[in-house]
KOLLOKE-200264 format. One line per 4 residues: number of its first residue (from 1); their letters; for each residue x, y, z of C-alpha. Coordinates in Angstrom, 1 decimal, decimal comma. Each point is the difference from the previous one (the first is absolute). Example, Ala and Ser with C-alpha at 12.3 -4.5 7.8 and 13.67 -1.06 7.14 Angstrom:
BEGIN
1) as) 12,3:-4,5:7,8; 1,4:3,4:-0,7
This chain:
BEGIN
1) malf) 27,3:-1,0:5,3; -1,8:2,0:2,6; -3,4:1,5:-1,3; -0,7:3,5:-0,4
5) feli) -3,0:1,0:2,4; -2,1:3,0:-0,6; -3,1:1,0:2,5; -2,6:2,5:-1,0
9) dfrh) -2,9:0,8:2,2; -2,6:2,3:-1,4; -1,3:0,1:3,6; 2,7:2,0:1,4
13) shhq) 1,9:1,3:-3,0; 2,8:-2,3:1,6; 2,7:-1,0:-2,5; 2,7:-2,8:1,1
17) senr) 2,9:-1,9:-2,3; 2,6:-2,1:0,6; 2,7:-1,8:-1,9; -0,4:2,6:-2,5
21) pint) 1,2:-1,0:-3,8; 3,2:0,9:-1,0; -1,4:0,3:-3,9; -3,6:1,3:-0,3
25) qwar) 0,2:1,4:-3,3; -1,6:-3,2:-1,9; -2,6:-0,8:2,1; -2,3:-2,3:-1,4
29) dslf) -3,0:-0,1:1,6; -0,8:3,9:-2,1; 2,1:-0,7:-3,4; -2,0:-3,4:-0,5
33) gdgf) -2,2:-1,0:3,3; 2,2:-2,7:0,8; -0,9:-1,1:3,4; -3,0:-1,3:1,7
37) fttg) -2,1:0,8:3,2; -2,6:-1,0:2,3; -3,1:2,2:1,6; -1,4:-0,6:3,4
41) vien) -1,3:1,1:3,5; 2,0:0,7:3,1; -2,3:-0,1:2,9; 1,6:-0,3:3,7
45) hqll) 3,7:0,3:-1,2; -0,5:-3,2:-2,4; -0,4:-0,6:-3,6; -2,9:-2,0:-0,3
49) nsey) 0,2:-3,3:-1,8; 3,7:0,6:0,2; 1,7:-3,8:-1,5; -2,6:1,1:-3,0
53) hfdr) 1,5:2,9:-0,8; 3,8:-1,8:0,5; -1,0:-2,7:-2,3; -1,0:2,0:-2,2
57) lesg) 3,0:2,1:0,0; 2,4:-3,1:-0,2; -2,0:-0,9:-3,0; 0,2:3,4:-1,9
61) arsl) 4,5:-0,3:0,8; -0,1:-3,0:-1,6; -2,2:0,2:-2,9; 1,8:3,7:-0,8
65) lfen) 3,4:-1,7:1,0; 0,9:2,3:2,7; 3,3:-1,8:1,3; 1,1:0,7:3,5
69) fdle) -3,6:0,5:1,1; 0,0:-0,1:3,7; -3,6:-0,5:1,2; 1,1:-0,3:3,9
73) qikn) 1,9:3,2:-0,3; -3,9:1,2:-1,0; -1,3:-1,6:2,6; 2,0:1,8:2,6
77) tlke) 0,2:3,5:-1,3; -3,6:-0,3:-0,4; -0,6:-1,4:3,4; 1,8:3,0:1,6
81) slkt) -1,3:2,9:-2,2; -3,7:-1,1:1,2; 0,8:0,3:3,3; -0,8:3,8:0,0
85) idkg) -2,7:-0,8:-2,2; -3,2:-0,7:1,4; -2,9:0,0:-3,3; 0,5:0,7:-3,2
89) ilrl) 0,8:-1,1:-3,6; 2,8:-1,4:-1,2; 1,7:-0,1:-3,7; 3,3:-1,8:0,0
93) svtr) 1,4:0,2:-3,5; 3,5:-2,0:-0,8; 2,0:0,6:-2,5; 4,0:0,7:-1,6
97) sqae) 2,1:2,7:-1,2; 3,3:-0,2:-1,5; 2,5:2,5:-1,5; -0,1:-1,5:-3,8
101) rgya) -2,5:0,8:-2,4; -2,2:-1,6:-2,1; -2,8:-3,4:0,4; 2,6:-2,5:1,4
105) vskq) 0,2:-0,5:3,4; 3,9:0,7:1,0; 1,6:-2,3:2,5; 0,8:3,0:2,4
109) tqis) -3,5:0,8:0,7; -1,4:1,1:3,6; -3,1:-1,2:1,0; -2,3:2,8:1,8
113) vklv) -3,3:-0,3:1,9; -2,4:2,7:0,2; -2,7:0,0:2,6; -2,5:2,8:0,2
117) vtpw) -3,1:0,4:2,3; -2,7:2,1:0,0; -2,8:0,1:2,3; -3,1:-2,2:0,0
121) tspl) -2,8:0,7:-1,6; -3,1:-1,9:0,7; -1,6:-2,8:-3,0; -2,7:1,4:-2,3
125) kqdc) -3,4:-0,6:1,7; -2,1:0,2:-3,3; 0,1:-3,0:-2,3; 2,2:-0,1:-3,2
129) maff) -1,2:1,2:-3,4; 1,5:-1,8:-2,5; 0,8:0,4:-4,0; 2,4:-1,5:-2,3
133) adtp) 3,4:2,1:-0,7; 0,6:1,0:-3,3; 3,3:-0,2:0,7; 1,6:-4,1:-0,5
137) vsvn) 2,0:-1,5:1,9; 3,7:-0,4:-1,2; 1,0:-4,5:-0,4; 2,8:-1,1:0,9
141) prla) 0,0:-3,4:1,9; 3,5:0,1:1,5; -1,4:3,2:2,1; -3,3:-1,2:0,9
145) gikh) -1,0:0,2:3,1; 2,7:2,3:1,1; -0,4:3,0:1,8; 2,5:2,1:-2,3
149) lnrl) 0,9:3,6:0,3; -1,3:0,8:-3,9; -3,6:0,0:0,9; -0,7:2,2:-3,2
153) dnvl) -3,4:-2,0:-1,2; -1,3:0,7:3,6; 0,7:3,9:0,0; -2,3:-0,2:-3,5
157) aane) -2,6:-1,8:1,2; 0,0:1,8:3,5; -0,3:3,6:-1,4; -3,2:-1,9:-1,8
161) clqe) -1,7:0,3:3,4; -2,6:2,5:0,5; -1,4:-0,4:3,0; 1,8:-0,5:3,3
165) nses) -1,8:-3,5:0,6; 0,7:-1,4:-3,7; 2,6:-2,3:-1,7; 1,0:-1,1:-3,0
169) imci) 0,4:-3,7:-1,0; 2,9:-0,3:-2,2; -0,4:-2,7:-2,9; 2,1:-2,1:-2,8
173) deqv) -2,3:-0,3:-3,0; -3,3:0,1:1,8; 1,6:-2,5:3,2; 0,3:1,7:3,0
177) vcgs) 3,0:-0,1:1,7; -0,2:2,4:3,5; -1,3:3,5:1,4; 2,2:3,1:-0,9
181) rsnl) 0,7:-0,5:3,9; -1,2:-3,1:0,9; -0,4:-3,6:-0,8; -3,5:-1,7:-0,8
185) fcli) -2,7:-2,7:0,6; -3,0:-0,5:-0,8; -3,4:-2,7:0,3; -0,7:-2,0:-2,8
189) nniw) -2,3:-3,0:0,4; 0,9:0,5:3,1; 3,6:-0,7:-0,1; 2,4:3,1:0,7
193) ktpe) 2,4:0,5:-2,2; 2,6:1,9:-0,1; 2,8:0,5:-3,4; 2,8:-1,6:-0,8
197) ldla) 3,1:1,9:0,4; 2,2:-1,5:-2,6; -0,1:2,4:-2,5; 0,1:3,5:1,9
201) gieg) -1,1:1,4:3,3; 1,3:0,0:3,5; -0,3:-3,3:2,5; -2,2:2,3:2,3
205) itra) 1,0:-0,9:3,7; -3,9:0,7:1,1; -0,6:-2,5:-3,4; 1,9:-2,8:1,6
209) riie) -1,2:0,5:3,8; -3,8:-0,5:-1,3; 0,9:-2,9:-1,9; 1,4:-1,5:2,8
213) smkk) -2,7:0,6:2,0; -2,0:-1,4:-2,6; 1,3:-3,2:0,2; -0,2:-0,2:3,9
217) qdvq) -3,4:1,1:0,1; -1,1:-2,7:-3,2; -1,3:3,1:-2,5; 0,1:-1,2:-3,4
221) favt) 2,1:2,0:-2,1; 2,0:0,0:-2,9; 3,4:1,9:-1,4; -1,2:-0,2:-3,8
225) rvsq) -0,6:2,1:-3,3; -2,6:2,9:0,4; -1,2:1,6:-2,5; -1,8:3,4:-0,1
229) sdll) -3,2:-2,2:-0,5; 0,3:-1,9:2,6; 0,1:3,2:2,5; -2,4:1,5:-1,1
233) nsqa) -2,3:-3,2:-0,1; 1,5:-0,6:3,7; -2,4:0,3:3,1; 2,4:1,9:2,1
237) afvc) 3,7:1,3:-0,1; 2,8:1,8:2,3; 3,1:1,5:-0,6; 3,0:-0,4:2,9
241) nsll) 2,8:1,1:1,0; 2,4:0,3:3,1; -1,3:3,8:0,9; -3,9:-0,6:-0,9
245) giwp) -0,3:-3,4:1,1; -3,1:-1,6:-1,6; -1,8:3,0:-2,4; -3,7:-1,8:-0,9
249) isqi) -0,5:1,8:-4,2; -3,7:0,7:0,0; 0,2:1,5:-3,5; 2,1:-1,5:-3,0
253) edkk) -1,0:2,1:-2,9; -3,8:0,4:-0,1; -0,2:-3,5:1,2; -1,5:0,2:4,2
257) ldan) 1,7:-2,3:2,4; -0,7:-1,5:3,5; 2,5:1,3:1,7; -1,4:-2,0:3,2
261) larh) 1,4:-3,5:-1,4; 3,5:1,8:0,6; -1,0:1,0:2,7; -1,3:-3,4:1,6
265) lqsq) 3,5:-1,5:-1,2; 1,9:2,5:2,0; -2,0:-1,1:3,1; 0,2:-3,3:-1,1
269) ldft) 3,6:-0,1:-0,1; 0,4:2,2:3,0; 2,1:1,8:-2,6; 1,7:3,5:1,8
273) r) 2,7:2,2:-1,9
Protein backbone atom coordinates (compact mmCIF):
# COMPACT_ATOMS: atom_id res chain seq x y z
CA UNK A 1 0.00 0.00 0.00
CA UNK A 2 1.37 3.42 -0.98
CA UNK A 3 1.74 5.83 1.92
CA UNK A 4 0.24 9.31 1.77
CA UNK A 5 2.95 11.98 2.05
CA UNK A 6 2.52 15.65 2.89
CA UNK A 7 5.40 18.16 3.00
CA UNK A 8 4.87 21.51 4.69
CA UNK A 9 7.87 23.87 4.52
CA UNK A 10 7.23 26.90 6.73
CA UNK A 11 10.48 28.47 5.59
CA UNK A 12 8.90 29.29 2.22
CA UNK A 13 5.15 28.65 2.84
CA UNK A 14 5.42 25.59 0.57
CA UNK A 15 2.88 22.77 0.67
CA UNK A 16 2.99 19.57 -1.37
CA UNK A 17 1.19 16.23 -1.14
CA UNK A 18 1.02 12.95 -3.01
CA UNK A 19 -1.00 9.73 -2.79
CA UNK A 20 -3.81 11.64 -1.08
CA UNK A 21 -6.03 9.25 0.89
CA UNK A 22 -9.49 8.49 -0.44
CA UNK A 23 -11.18 9.31 2.87
CA UNK A 24 -9.76 11.55 5.58
CA UNK A 25 -13.04 11.99 7.46
CA UNK A 26 -11.74 10.08 10.46
CA UNK A 27 -8.14 11.22 10.82
CA UNK A 28 -6.99 9.30 13.87
CA UNK A 29 -4.18 11.69 14.84
CA UNK A 30 -6.59 14.55 15.60
CA UNK A 31 -9.26 12.25 17.04
CA UNK A 32 -7.19 9.99 19.28
CA UNK A 33 -3.53 10.98 19.07
CA UNK A 34 -3.05 7.71 17.16
CA UNK A 35 0.43 7.95 15.71
CA UNK A 36 4.05 8.73 16.44
CA UNK A 37 6.69 11.23 15.40
CA UNK A 38 10.33 12.26 15.51
CA UNK A 39 12.00 15.67 15.48
CA UNK A 40 15.49 16.35 14.20
CA UNK A 41 17.92 18.78 12.62
CA UNK A 42 18.53 19.13 8.87
CA UNK A 43 22.03 20.19 7.84
CA UNK A 44 23.46 20.14 4.32
CA UNK A 45 20.32 18.43 2.99
CA UNK A 46 20.71 15.58 5.49
CA UNK A 47 18.76 14.58 8.60
CA UNK A 48 21.37 14.38 11.36
CA UNK A 49 21.55 11.00 13.11
CA UNK A 50 19.01 9.69 10.62
CA UNK A 51 19.41 6.01 11.51
CA UNK A 52 18.38 6.75 15.10
CA UNK A 53 15.29 8.53 13.81
CA UNK A 54 14.44 5.65 11.48
CA UNK A 55 14.84 3.15 14.31
CA UNK A 56 12.45 5.26 16.39
CA UNK A 57 9.86 5.28 13.60
CA UNK A 58 10.12 1.53 13.14
CA UNK A 59 9.77 0.96 16.87
CA UNK A 60 6.71 3.25 17.02
CA UNK A 61 5.04 1.45 14.11
CA UNK A 62 5.68 -1.91 15.73
CA UNK A 63 4.44 -0.86 19.18
CA UNK A 64 1.28 0.85 17.90
CA UNK A 65 0.49 -1.96 15.42
CA UNK A 66 0.81 0.03 12.20
CA UNK A 67 0.45 -2.64 9.52
CA UNK A 68 1.93 -2.07 6.05
CA UNK A 69 4.36 0.48 7.46
CA UNK A 70 6.96 1.05 4.73
CA UNK A 71 10.12 2.58 6.18
CA UNK A 72 11.99 2.38 2.88
CA UNK A 73 9.34 4.49 1.20
CA UNK A 74 9.69 7.07 3.96
CA UNK A 75 13.47 7.09 3.56
CA UNK A 76 13.25 7.58 -0.20
CA UNK A 77 10.63 10.32 0.00
CA UNK A 78 12.56 12.12 2.71
CA UNK A 79 15.76 11.95 0.67
CA UNK A 80 14.00 13.53 -2.32
CA UNK A 81 12.35 16.20 -0.17
CA UNK A 82 15.62 17.22 1.48
CA UNK A 83 17.25 17.97 -1.87
CA UNK A 84 15.62 21.40 -1.70
CA UNK A 85 16.12 21.92 2.05
CA UNK A 86 19.62 22.87 3.19
CA UNK A 87 18.97 23.63 6.86
CA UNK A 88 16.02 23.52 9.20
CA UNK A 89 14.12 21.57 11.82
CA UNK A 90 12.11 18.55 10.71
CA UNK A 91 9.12 17.01 12.39
CA UNK A 92 8.13 13.72 10.76
CA UNK A 93 4.73 12.43 11.93
CA UNK A 94 3.08 9.11 11.07
CA UNK A 95 -0.65 8.53 11.57
CA UNK A 96 -3.57 6.76 9.89
CA UNK A 97 -7.10 7.54 8.73
CA UNK A 98 -10.15 5.41 7.96
CA UNK A 99 -13.76 5.61 6.78
CA UNK A 100 -15.31 4.04 9.88
CA UNK A 101 -15.68 5.83 13.19
CA UNK A 102 -14.62 4.38 16.58
CA UNK A 103 -11.47 3.61 18.54
CA UNK A 104 -10.76 0.28 16.88
CA UNK A 105 -8.50 0.37 13.84
CA UNK A 106 -10.29 -0.56 10.63
CA UNK A 107 -8.88 -3.20 8.29
CA UNK A 108 -8.91 -0.51 5.59
CA UNK A 109 -6.74 2.30 6.86
CA UNK A 110 -4.48 4.77 5.07
CA UNK A 111 -1.12 5.52 6.68
CA UNK A 112 -0.18 9.18 6.37
CA UNK A 113 3.28 10.72 6.76
CA UNK A 114 3.58 14.45 7.36
CA UNK A 115 6.94 16.21 6.96
CA UNK A 116 6.94 19.67 8.54
CA UNK A 117 10.06 21.85 8.15
CA UNK A 118 10.56 25.03 10.17
CA UNK A 119 13.47 27.50 10.13
CA UNK A 120 16.55 26.64 12.16
CA UNK A 121 16.94 28.46 15.47
CA UNK A 122 20.15 28.43 17.50
CA UNK A 123 20.17 26.58 20.84
CA UNK A 124 19.76 28.62 24.00
CA UNK A 125 23.05 30.08 25.26
CA UNK A 126 21.97 30.43 28.88
CA UNK A 127 22.21 27.48 31.24
CA UNK A 128 18.98 25.72 32.17
CA UNK A 129 16.94 26.69 35.22
CA UNK A 130 14.97 23.57 36.21
CA UNK A 131 12.07 23.01 38.57
CA UNK A 132 9.69 20.18 39.41
CA UNK A 133 6.45 20.37 37.43
CA UNK A 134 3.09 20.22 39.15
CA UNK A 135 1.93 18.10 36.21
CA UNK A 136 2.70 14.40 36.79
CA UNK A 137 3.58 11.91 34.08
CA UNK A 138 0.83 9.50 33.02
CA UNK A 139 1.91 5.89 33.64
CA UNK A 140 1.46 3.33 30.86
CA UNK A 141 4.23 0.73 30.50
CA UNK A 142 2.95 -0.30 27.06
CA UNK A 143 3.47 3.24 25.73
CA UNK A 144 6.65 3.96 27.69
CA UNK A 145 9.56 5.00 25.49
CA UNK A 146 7.43 5.73 22.39
CA UNK A 147 7.25 9.26 21.02
CA UNK A 148 3.51 8.96 20.36
CA UNK A 149 1.27 11.85 19.36
CA UNK A 150 -0.64 12.09 22.64
CA UNK A 151 1.60 14.49 24.55
CA UNK A 152 -0.85 16.32 26.83
CA UNK A 153 1.35 15.75 29.91
CA UNK A 154 4.18 17.58 28.15
CA UNK A 155 1.87 20.37 26.99
CA UNK A 156 0.70 21.08 30.54
CA UNK A 157 4.21 20.81 32.01
CA UNK A 158 5.68 23.07 29.32
CA UNK A 159 3.05 25.70 30.12
CA UNK A 160 4.49 25.84 33.64
CA UNK A 161 7.80 27.15 32.26
CA UNK A 162 7.83 30.89 32.90
CA UNK A 163 11.20 31.69 31.32
CA UNK A 164 12.74 30.79 27.97
CA UNK A 165 15.72 29.11 29.63
CA UNK A 166 13.62 27.04 32.06
CA UNK A 167 12.65 23.37 31.94
CA UNK A 168 10.03 21.59 34.02
CA UNK A 169 11.05 18.18 35.39
CA UNK A 170 8.23 15.65 35.28
CA UNK A 171 7.86 12.94 37.91
CA UNK A 172 5.86 9.93 39.09
CA UNK A 173 5.35 9.92 42.86
CA UNK A 174 8.54 11.97 43.39
CA UNK A 175 10.51 9.74 41.01
CA UNK A 176 12.10 11.76 38.21
CA UNK A 177 11.21 10.70 34.65
CA UNK A 178 12.11 13.43 32.17
CA UNK A 179 11.88 17.09 31.26
CA UNK A 180 8.85 18.50 29.46
CA UNK A 181 10.87 18.38 26.20
CA UNK A 182 13.96 16.41 27.16
CA UNK A 183 15.68 13.54 28.91
CA UNK A 184 17.77 14.11 32.01
CA UNK A 185 21.14 13.04 33.43
CA UNK A 186 22.51 13.89 36.89
CA UNK A 187 25.88 13.28 38.56
CA UNK A 188 25.58 11.46 41.89
CA UNK A 189 28.69 10.20 43.69
CA UNK A 190 30.64 10.64 40.43
CA UNK A 191 28.22 8.43 38.48
CA UNK A 192 26.07 9.94 35.74
CA UNK A 193 22.53 8.62 36.25
CA UNK A 194 19.54 8.83 33.92
CA UNK A 195 16.03 7.72 34.92
CA UNK A 196 14.59 4.40 33.82
CA UNK A 197 11.79 4.79 31.28
CA UNK A 198 9.90 1.55 31.85
CA UNK A 199 6.73 3.25 33.09
CA UNK A 200 6.62 6.51 31.13
CA UNK A 201 8.70 8.98 29.15
CA UNK A 202 10.36 9.02 25.73
CA UNK A 203 13.53 7.11 24.89
CA UNK A 204 15.29 10.08 23.38
CA UNK A 205 17.73 9.82 20.50
CA UNK A 206 20.25 12.13 22.18
CA UNK A 207 19.95 10.15 25.43
CA UNK A 208 20.78 6.95 23.52
CA UNK A 209 23.75 8.58 21.78
CA UNK A 210 25.12 9.92 25.07
CA UNK A 211 24.87 6.47 26.69
CA UNK A 212 26.72 4.94 23.73
CA UNK A 213 29.45 7.59 24.00
CA UNK A 214 29.75 6.98 27.75
CA UNK A 215 30.29 3.27 27.11
CA UNK A 216 33.02 4.00 24.57
CA UNK A 217 34.77 6.52 26.82
CA UNK A 218 34.43 4.37 29.98
CA UNK A 219 32.42 7.07 31.74
CA UNK A 220 30.58 5.65 34.74
CA UNK A 221 26.81 5.81 34.25
CA UNK A 222 23.65 4.03 35.35
CA UNK A 223 20.09 3.77 34.05
CA UNK A 224 18.19 3.65 37.31
CA UNK A 225 15.52 5.18 39.51
CA UNK A 226 16.24 8.83 40.35
CA UNK A 227 14.23 10.53 43.07
CA UNK A 228 13.60 14.23 43.48
CA UNK A 229 15.89 14.11 46.52
CA UNK A 230 18.64 12.47 44.43
CA UNK A 231 18.41 15.24 41.85
CA UNK A 232 18.42 18.01 44.47
CA UNK A 233 21.53 16.49 46.05
CA UNK A 234 23.38 15.83 42.78
CA UNK A 235 26.71 17.43 41.88
CA UNK A 236 25.59 18.38 38.38
CA UNK A 237 22.84 17.71 35.86
CA UNK A 238 21.78 18.39 32.31
CA UNK A 239 18.83 17.85 30.00
CA UNK A 240 19.12 16.83 26.36
CA UNK A 241 17.28 16.39 23.09
CA UNK A 242 18.03 16.43 19.36
CA UNK A 243 17.66 20.21 19.08
CA UNK A 244 19.31 21.30 22.33
CA UNK A 245 22.10 18.74 22.46
CA UNK A 246 23.47 18.75 26.03
CA UNK A 247 21.98 21.65 28.02
CA UNK A 248 23.65 22.11 31.44
CA UNK A 249 21.44 22.82 34.46
CA UNK A 250 22.76 25.61 36.69
CA UNK A 251 19.90 25.48 39.17
CA UNK A 252 17.16 23.02 40.18
CA UNK A 253 14.50 24.65 42.36
CA UNK A 254 16.64 26.68 44.84
CA UNK A 255 19.69 24.40 44.60
CA UNK A 256 22.70 25.64 42.60
CA UNK A 257 24.52 23.05 40.47
CA UNK A 258 27.94 23.09 38.83
CA UNK A 259 27.10 23.50 35.13
CA UNK A 260 30.80 23.27 34.25
CA UNK A 261 30.77 19.56 35.13
CA UNK A 262 28.18 18.97 32.41
CA UNK A 263 30.25 21.01 29.95
CA UNK A 264 33.32 18.96 30.90
CA UNK A 265 31.40 15.75 30.15
CA UNK A 266 30.35 17.13 26.77
CA UNK A 267 33.99 17.89 25.97
CA UNK A 268 35.12 14.49 27.28
CA UNK A 269 32.60 12.71 25.06
CA UNK A 270 33.35 15.08 22.15
CA UNK A 271 29.58 15.24 21.85
CA UNK A 272 27.88 17.43 19.29
CA UNK A 273 24.22 17.77 18.45
